[in-house]
N, CA, C and O atoms as a printed pandas DataFrame, in Angstrom:
     atom_number atom_name residue_name chain_id  residue_number  x_coord  y_coord  z_coord
0              1         N          MET        A               1  -70.241    2.764  113.619
1              2        CA          MET        A               1  -70.761    4.104  114.131
2              3         C          MET        A               1  -69.904    5.251  113.720
3              4         O          MET        A               1  -68.763    5.364  114.167
4              5         N          ARG        A               2  -70.412    6.097  112.892
5              6        CA          ARG        A               2  -68.832    7.158  112.234
6              7         C          ARG        A               2  -69.323    8.793  112.973
7              8         O          ARG        A               2  -70.458    9.186  113.246
8              9         N          ASP        A               3  -68.505    9.224  113.079
9             10        CA          ASP        A               3  -68.183   10.547  113.678
10            11         C          ASP        A               3  -68.826   10.482  114.633
11            12         O          ASP        A               3  -69.888   10.515  114.012
12            13         N          ARG        A               4  -69.119   10.420  115.588
13            14        CA          ARG        A               4  -69.986   10.596  116.764
14            15         C          ARG        A               4  -67.923   10.640  118.051
15            16         O          ARG        A               4  -66.750   10.277  117.963
16            17         N          LYS        A               5  -68.822   11.310  118.949
17            18        CA          LYS        A               5  -68.309   11.533  120.351
18            19         C          LYS        A               5  -68.748   11.019  121.162
19            20         O          LYS        A               5  -69.799   11.559  121.507
20            21         N          LEU        A               6  -68.385    9.812  121.961
21            22        CA          LEU        A               6  -68.696    8.893  123.399
22            23         C          LEU        A               6  -68.820    9.964  124.391
23            24         O          LEU        A               6  -68.325   11.091  124.361
24            25         N          THR        A               7  -69.666    9.344  125.391
25            26        CA          THR        A               7  -69.697   10.375  126.677
26            27         C          THR        A               7  -69.690    9.441  127.868
27            28         O          THR        A               7  -69.569    8.229  127.692
28            29         N          GLY        A               8  -69.848   10.103  129.380
29            30        CA          GLY        A               8  -70.091    9.434  129.996
30            31         C          GLY        A               8  -68.353    8.955  130.755
31            32         O          GLY        A               8  -67.658    9.788  131.337
32            33         N          PRO        A               9  -67.743    6.781  130.475
33            34        CA          PRO        A               9  -66.766    7.141  130.998
34            35         C          PRO        A               9  -65.688    6.750  130.017
35            36         O          PRO        A               9  -64.572    6.240  130.116
36            37         N          TRP        A              10  -66.529    7.228  128.929
37            38        CA          TRP        A              10  -65.641    6.780  127.223
38            39         C          TRP        A              10  -65.501    8.646  126.794
39            40         O          TRP        A              10  -65.057    8.964  125.691
40            41         N          ALA        A              11  -65.888    9.595  127.698
41            42        CA          ALA        A              11  -65.514   10.615  126.614
42            43         C          ALA        A              11  -64.138   11.368  126.894
43            44         O          ALA        A              11  -63.426   11.586  127.874
44            45         N          GLY        A              12  -64.131   11.590  125.827
45            46        CA          GLY        A              12  -62.541   11.744  124.884
46            47         C          GLY        A              12  -62.285   10.826  124.044
47            48         O          GLY        A              12  -61.187   10.970  123.507
48            49         N          PHE        A              13  -62.887    9.911  123.710
49            50        CA          PHE        A              13  -62.745    8.813  122.864
50            51         C          PHE        A              13  -63.874    9.623  121.547
51            52         O          PHE        A              13  -64.519   10.650  121.759
52            53         N          SER        A              14  -63.869    8.987  120.468
53            54        CA          SER        A              14  -64.845    9.317  119.448
54            55         C          SER        A              14  -64.300    8.186  118.300
55            56         O          SER        A              14  -63.292    7.482  118.358
56            57         N          PHE        A              15  -65.372    8.274  117.196
57            58        CA          PHE        A              15  -65.206    7.797  116.045
58            59         C          PHE        A              15  -65.340    9.092  114.548
59            60         O          PHE        A              15  -66.037   10.067  114.270
60            61         N          LYS        A              16  -64.459    8.496  114.073
61            62        CA          LYS        A              16  -63.987    9.522  113.076
62            63         C          LYS        A              16  -63.668    8.729  111.766
63            64         O          LYS        A              16  -62.515    8.305  111.855
64            65         N          ARG        A              17  -64.444    8.250  110.193
65            66        CA          ARG        A              17  -63.923    7.795  109.436
66            67         C          ARG        A              17  -64.303    6.494  109.501
67            68         O          ARG        A              17  -63.846    5.756  108.627
68            69         N          GLY        A              18  -65.085    5.990  110.387
69            70        CA          GLY        A              18  -64.897    4.694  110.605
70            71         C          GLY        A              18  -63.786    4.179  111.815
71            72         O          GLY        A              18  -63.998    3.214  112.549
72            73         N          ARG        A              19  -62.981    4.741  111.841
73            74        CA          ARG        A              19  -61.862    4.828  112.999
74            75         C          ARG        A              19  -62.594    5.290  114.885
75            76         O          ARG        A              19  -63.445    6.056  115.336
76            77         N          LEU        A              20  -61.641    4.297  115.420
77            78        CA          LEU        A              20  -61.938    4.620  116.626
78            79         C          LEU        A              20  -60.525    5.739  117.420
79            80         O          LEU        A              20  -59.373    5.314  117.502
80            81         N          VAL        A              21  -60.925    7.119  117.913
81            82        CA          VAL        A              21  -59.809    7.957  117.942
82            83         C          VAL        A              21  -59.563    8.115  119.383
83            84         O          VAL        A              21  -60.590    8.457  119.970
84            85         N          THR        A              22  -58.647    7.991  120.062
85            86        CA          THR        A              22  -58.810    7.998  121.393
86            87         C          THR        A              22  -58.466    9.158  122.156
87            88         O          THR        A              22  -58.152   10.021  121.336
88            89         N          PRO        A              23  -58.361    9.639  123.403
89            90        CA          PRO        A              23  -58.218   11.097  123.473
90            91         C          PRO        A              23  -56.683   11.279  123.327
91            92         O          PRO        A              23  -56.678   12.499  123.163
92            93         N          GLU        A              24  -55.380   10.916  123.273
93            94        CA          GLU        A              24  -54.591   11.269  122.633
94            95         C          GLU        A              24  -54.637   11.858  120.964
95            96         O          GLU        A              24  -53.773   12.513  120.381
96            97         N          GLY        A              25  -55.772   11.440  120.527
97            98        CA          GLY        A              25  -55.512   11.660  118.729
98            99         C          GLY        A              25  -55.289   10.381  117.807
99           100         O          GLY        A              25  -55.449   10.407  116.586
100          101         N          ARG        A              26  -54.905    9.273  118.526
101          102        CA          ARG        A              26  -54.715    8.231  118.223
102          103         C          ARG        A              26  -55.584    7.187  117.090
103          104         O          ARG        A              26  -56.287    6.363  117.675
104          105         N          GLU        A              27  -55.622    7.123  115.794
105          106        CA          GLU        A              27  -56.433    6.821  115.212
106          107         C          GLU        A              27  -56.368    4.600  115.072
107          108         O          GLU        A              27  -55.359    3.894  115.056
108          109         N          LEU        A              28  -57.440    4.285  115.021
109          110        CA          LEU        A              28  -56.956    2.688  115.636
110          111         C          LEU        A              28  -58.463    2.370  114.671
111          112         O          LEU        A              28  -59.574    2.882  114.814
112          113         N          LEU        A              29  -58.012    1.361  113.696
113          114        CA          LEU        A              29  -58.821    0.696  112.685
114          115         C          LEU        A              29  -59.251   -0.658  113.646
115          116         O          LEU        A              29  -58.739   -0.982  114.717
116          117         N          PRO        A              30  -60.300   -1.304  112.948
117          118        CA          PRO        A              30  -60.972   -2.658  113.354
118          119         C          PRO        A              30  -60.022   -3.584  114.063
119          120         O          PRO        A              30  -60.034   -4.077  115.191
120          121         N          GLU        A              31  -58.967   -3.686  112.761
121          122        CA          GLU        A              31  -57.791   -4.416  112.774
122          123         C          GLU        A              31  -57.105   -4.735  114.147
123          124         O          GLU        A              31  -56.984   -5.709  114.890
124          125         N          ASP        A              32  -56.589   -2.990  114.093
125          126        CA          ASP        A              32  -55.850   -2.513  115.557
126          127         C          ASP        A              32  -56.286   -3.256  116.995
127          128         O          ASP        A              32  -55.639   -3.470  118.020
128          129         N          LEU        A              33  -57.916   -3.607  116.547
129          130        CA          LEU        A              33  -58.169   -3.902  118.308
130          131         C          LEU        A              33  -58.276   -5.389  118.709
131          132         O          LEU        A              33  -59.012   -5.669  119.655
132          133         N          ALA        A              34  -57.667   -6.268  118.131
133          134        CA          ALA        A              34  -57.546   -7.437  117.617
134          135         C          ALA        A              34  -56.752   -8.443  118.974
135          136         O          ALA        A              34  -56.639   -9.644  119.217
136          137         N          TRP        A              35  -56.330   -7.170  119.611
137          138        CA          TRP        A              35  -55.354   -7.672  120.555
138          139         C          TRP        A              35  -55.729   -6.946  121.995
139          140         O          TRP        A              35  -55.112   -6.987  123.059
140          141         N          LEU        A              36  -56.696   -6.414  121.726
141          142        CA          LEU        A              36  -57.250   -5.462  122.667
142          143         C          LEU        A              36  -57.518   -6.367  123.874
143          144         O          LEU        A              36  -57.035   -5.713  124.799
144          145         N          GLY        A              37  -57.955   -7.367  124.333
145          146        CA          GLY        A              37  -58.581   -8.344  125.120
146          147         C          GLY        A              37  -57.619   -8.827  125.743
147          148         O          GLY        A              37  -57.695   -9.035  126.954
148          149         N          LEU        A              38  -56.525   -9.098  125.026
149          150        CA          LEU        A              38  -55.175   -9.578  125.508
150          151         C          LEU        A              38  -54.615   -8.356  126.149
151          152         O          LEU        A              38  -54.791   -8.211  127.359
152          153         N          THR        A              39  -54.012   -7.535  125.525
153          154        CA          THR        A              39  -53.481   -6.044  126.032
154          155         C          THR        A              39  -54.256   -5.223  127.465
155          156         O          THR        A              39  -53.763   -4.424  128.261
156          157         N          ALA        A              40  -55.458   -5.725  127.394
157          158        CA          ALA        A              40  -56.432   -5.400  128.702
158          159         C          ALA        A              40  -56.346   -6.294  129.640
159          160         O          ALA        A              40  -56.781   -5.985  130.749
160          161         N          ALA        A              41  -55.712   -7.748  129.414
161          162        CA          ALA        A              41  -55.832   -8.896  130.278
162          163         C          ALA        A              41  -54.495   -8.586  130.892
163          164         O          ALA        A              41  -54.348   -8.874  132.080
164          165         N          LEU        A              42  -53.416   -7.987  130.175
165          166        CA          LEU        A              42  -52.137   -8.317  130.669
166          167         C          LEU        A              42  -52.084   -7.263  130.958
167          168         O          LEU        A              42  -51.014   -7.184  131.562
168          169         N          ALA        A              43  -52.806   -5.735  130.942
169          170        CA          ALA        A              43  -52.913   -4.190  131.786
170          171         C          ALA        A              43  -53.231   -4.919  133.295
171          172         O          ALA        A              43  -52.388   -5.059  134.181
172          173         N          GLN        A              44  -54.407   -5.272  133.356
173          174        CA          GLN        A              44  -54.467   -6.396  134.830
174          175         C          GLN        A              44  -53.872   -7.154  135.172
175          176         O          GLN        A              44  -52.892   -6.582  135.649
176          177         N          GLU        A              45  -53.776   -8.002  135.260
177          178        CA          GLU        A              45  -52.519   -8.730  135.843
178          179         C          GLU        A              45  -51.842   -7.968  136.552
179          180         O          GLU        A              45  -51.988   -7.853  137.769
180          181         N          TYR        A              46  -50.594   -7.044  135.497
181          182        CA          TYR        A              46  -49.795   -6.142  136.017
182          183         C          TYR        A              46  -50.164   -5.205  137.246
183          184         O          TYR        A              46  -49.395   -5.135  138.206
184          185         N          ARG        A              47  -51.282   -4.529  137.206
185          186        CA          ARG        A              47  -51.660   -3.250  137.821
186          187         C          ARG        A              47  -52.254   -4.507  139.969
187          188         O          ARG        A              47  -52.326   -4.321  141.183
188          189         N          ARG        A              48  -52.505   -5.808  138.705
189          190        CA          ARG        A              48  -52.626   -6.397  140.466
190          191         C          ARG        A              48  -51.538   -6.882  140.643
191          192         O          ARG        A              48  -51.488   -6.899  141.873
192          193         N          LEU        A              49  -50.275   -7.447  140.158
193          194        CA          LEU        A              49  -48.790   -8.131  140.465
194          195         C          LEU        A              49  -47.787   -6.311  141.430
195          196         O          LEU        A              49  -46.819   -6.194  142.182
196          197         N          LEU        A              50  -48.724   -5.366  140.818
197          198        CA          LEU        A              50  -48.404   -4.018  141.687
198          199         C          LEU        A              50  -48.609   -3.794  142.432
199          200         O          LEU        A              50  -47.747   -3.262  143.131
200          201         N          ASP        A              51  -50.170   -4.039  143.032
201          202        CA          ASP        A              51  -50.745   -4.107  144.180
202          203         C          ASP        A              51  -50.279   -5.116  145.068
203          204         O          ASP        A              51  -50.192   -4.595  146.180
204          205         N          GLN        A              52  -49.933   -6.331  145.111
205          206        CA          GLN        A              52  -49.535   -7.067  145.874
206          207         C          GLN        A              52  -48.036   -6.983  146.461
207          208         O          GLN        A              52  -47.700   -7.479  147.536
208          209         N          GLU        A              53  -46.925   -6.059  145.312
209          210        CA          GLU        A              53  -46.131   -5.851  145.347
210          211         C          GLU        A              53  -45.692   -5.020  147.093
211          212         O          GLU        A              53  -44.961   -5.173  148.072
212          213         N          LYS        A              54  -47.041   -3.869  146.378
213          214        CA          LYS        A              54  -46.882   -2.808  147.701
214          215         C          LYS        A              54  -47.469   -2.590  149.070
215          216         O          LYS        A              54  -47.382   -1.647  149.856
216          217         N          ARG        A              55  -48.419   -4.349  149.141
217          218        CA          ARG        A              55  -48.699   -4.985  150.065
218          219         C          ARG        A              55  -47.735   -5.840  150.729
219          220         O          ARG        A              55  -47.703   -6.144  151.921
220          221         N          GLY        A              56  -46.893   -6.212  149.720
221          222        CA          GLY        A              56  -46.067   -7.162  150.299
222          223         C          GLY        A              56  -46.142   -9.339  150.079
223          224         O          GLY        A              56  -45.475  -10.337  150.352
224          225         N          LEU        A              57  -47.428   -8.938  149.426
225          226        CA          LEU        A              57  -47.800  -10.328  149.768
226          227         C          LEU        A              57  -47.794  -11.370  148.285
227          228         O          LEU        A              57  -48.632  -12.212  147.961
228          229         N          GLN        A              58  -46.379  -10.902  147.478
229          230        CA          GLN        A              58  -45.679  -11.570  146.707
230          231         C          GLN        A              58  -45.026  -12.549  146.952
231          232         O          GLN        A              58  -43.814  -12.764  146.944
232          233         N          GLY        A              59  -46.835  -13.805  147.420
233          234        CA          GLY        A              59  -46.754  -15.554  147.258
234          235         C          GLY        A              59  -46.016  -15.376  149.040
235          236         O          GLY        A              59  -45.377  -16.373  149.373
236          237         N          GLY        A              60  -46.072  -14.334  150.015
237          238        CA          GLY        A              60  -46.000  -14.338  151.252
238          239         C          GLY        A              60  -44.457  -14.417  151.773
239          240         O          GLY        A              60  -44.036  -14.602  152.915
240          241         N          VAL        A              61  -43.584  -14.165  150.244
241          242        CA          VAL        A              61  -42.422  -13.659  150.331
242          243         C          VAL        A              61  -41.761  -12.105  149.834
243          244         O          VAL        A              61  -42.021  -12.196  148.634
244          245         N          ARG        A              62  -41.333  -11.253  149.928
245          246        CA          ARG        A              62  -41.178   -9.751  149.277
246          247         C          ARG        A              62  -40.120  -10.653  148.423
247          248         O          ARG        A              62  -39.425  -11.496  148.991
248          249         N          HIS        A              63  -40.052  -10.438  147.139
249          250        CA          HIS        A              63  -38.544  -10.365  146.205
250          251         C          HIS        A              63  -38.029   -9.567  145.309
251          252         O          HIS        A              63  -38.378   -9.382  144.143
252          253         N          ASN        A              64  -36.782   -8.888  146.197
253          254        CA          ASN        A              64  -36.455   -7.597  145.445
254          255         C          ASN        A              64  -35.763   -7.957  144.246
255          256         O          ASN        A              64  -34.560   -8.058  144.484
256          257         N          ALA        A              65  -36.084   -8.221  142.896
257          258        CA          ALA        A              65  -35.474   -8.711  142.060
258          259         C          ALA        A              65  -35.408   -7.670  141.412
259          260         O          ALA        A              65  -36.001   -6.604  141.585
260          261         N          GLU        A              66  -34.633   -7.991  140.605
261          262        CA          GLU        A              66  -34.184   -6.611  139.169
262          263         C          GLU        A              66  -35.314   -6.641  138.031
263          264         O          GLU        A              66  -35.725   -7.681  137.517
264          265         N          PRO        A              67  -35.706   -5.497  137.748
265          266        CA          PRO        A              67  -36.769   -5.561  136.585
266          267         C          PRO        A              67  -36.399   -6.615  135.405
267          268         O          PRO        A              67  -35.293   -6.954  134.986
268          269         N          CYS        A              68  -37.264   -6.881  135.147
269          270        CA          CYS        A              68  -36.828   -7.738  133.392
270          271         C          CYS        A              68  -36.756   -6.475  132.737
271          272         O          CYS        A              68  -37.178   -5.349  132.998
272          273         N          PRO        A              69  -35.971   -7.087  131.627
273          274        CA          PRO        A              69  -35.555   -6.260  130.405
274          275         C          PRO        A              69  -36.446   -6.548  129.470
275          276         O          PRO        A              69  -36.637   -7.729  129.178
276          277         N          VAL        A              70  -37.330   -5.261  128.675
277          278        CA          VAL        A              70  -37.793   -5.754  126.824
278          279         C          VAL        A              70  -37.052   -6.552  126.399
279          280         O          VAL        A              70  -35.887   -6.160  126.463
280          281         N          VAL        A              71  -37.227   -7.975  125.785
281          282        CA          VAL        A              71  -36.914   -8.686  124.741
282          283         C          VAL        A              71  -37.403   -8.045  123.305
283          284         O          VAL        A              71  -38.607   -8.105  123.055
284          285         N          PRO        A              72  -36.398   -7.356  122.228
285          286        CA          PRO        A              72  -36.783   -6.894  120.955
286          287         C          PRO        A              72  -37.640   -8.422  120.191
287          288         O          PRO        A              72  -36.878   -9.244  119.681
288          289         N          MET        A              73  -39.228   -8.735  120.148
289          290        CA          MET        A              73  -39.043   -9.900  119.757
290          291         C          MET        A              73  -39.017   -9.882  118.267
291          292         O          MET        A              73  -39.074  -10.968  117.689
292          293         N          LEU        A              74  -38.908   -8.373  117.317
293          294        CA          LEU        A              74  -39.075   -8.916  116.048
294          295         C          LEU        A              74  -37.444   -9.949  115.247
295          296         O          LEU        A              74  -37.401  -10.966  114.555
296          297         N          PRO        A              75  -36.560   -9.211  115.694
297          298        CA          PRO        A              75  -35.458   -9.771  115.155
298          299         C          PRO        A              75  -35.207  -12.043  115.376
299          300         O          PRO        A              75  -34.772  -12.945  114.660
300          301         N          ALA        A              76  -35.905  -11.919  116.998
301          302        CA          ALA        A              76  -35.958  -13.498  117.085
302          303         C          ALA        A              76  -37.086  -14.131  115.765
303          304         O          ALA        A              76  -36.894  -15.154  115.108
304          305         N          LEU        A              77  -38.194  -13.235  115.650
305          306        CA          LEU        A              77  -39.339  -13.817  114.684
306          307         C          LEU        A              77  -38.700  -14.246  113.327
307          308         O          LEU        A              77  -39.027  -15.248  112.691
308          309         N          LYS        A              78  -37.944  -13.535  113.051
309          310        CA          LYS        A              78  -37.824  -12.732  111.492
310          311         C          LYS        A              78  -36.315  -14.154  111.769
311          312         O          LYS        A              78  -36.425  -15.109  111.001
312          313         N          ARG        A              79  -35.269  -14.207  112.621
313          314        CA          ARG        A              79  -34.157  -15.764  112.457
314          315         C          ARG        A              79  -34.787  -16.334  112.638
315          316         O          ARG        A              79  -34.497  -17.145  111.758
316          317         N          SER        A              80  -36.204  -17.058  113.458
317          318        CA          SER        A              80  -37.012  -18.411  113.573
318          319         C          SER        A              80  -37.625  -18.649  111.845
319          320         O          SER        A              80  -37.663  -19.795  111.398
320          321         N          ALA        A              81  -38.036  -17.566  111.061
321          322        CA          ALA        A              81  -38.751  -17.926  110.225
322          323         C          ALA        A              81  -37.931  -17.928  108.818
323          324         O          ALA        A              81  -38.404  -18.048  107.688
324          325         N          ARG        A              82  -36.833  -17.794  109.128
325          326        CA          ARG        A              82  -35.431  -17.792  108.108
326          327         C          ARG        A              82  -34.572  -19.291  107.844
327          328         O          ARG        A              82  -33.880  -19.726  106.923
328          329         N          ALA        A              83  -35.299  -20.137  110.007
329          330        CA          ALA        A              83  -34.820  -21.373  110.135
330          331         C          ALA        A              83  -35.417  -22.264  109.375
331          332         O          ALA        A              83  -35.060  -23.441  109.408
């Protein structure tokens, strides 16, 4: 699909020169969408966990742990590639 604006729940997205364009203007190539399913699954799981936390249902026990820090993966991958 080329040079077409999407409608309905996809309003704001479009196709331009063979790329999917997000409402923010980010252009995605087909290979950029390879991880889309995994990303969506992670987002759904995160929303589910937030909902459980709001309702206090985290395994029947309310956890008040500190947030987990983001771990930069690129340095670790480079180190393992050299090893």
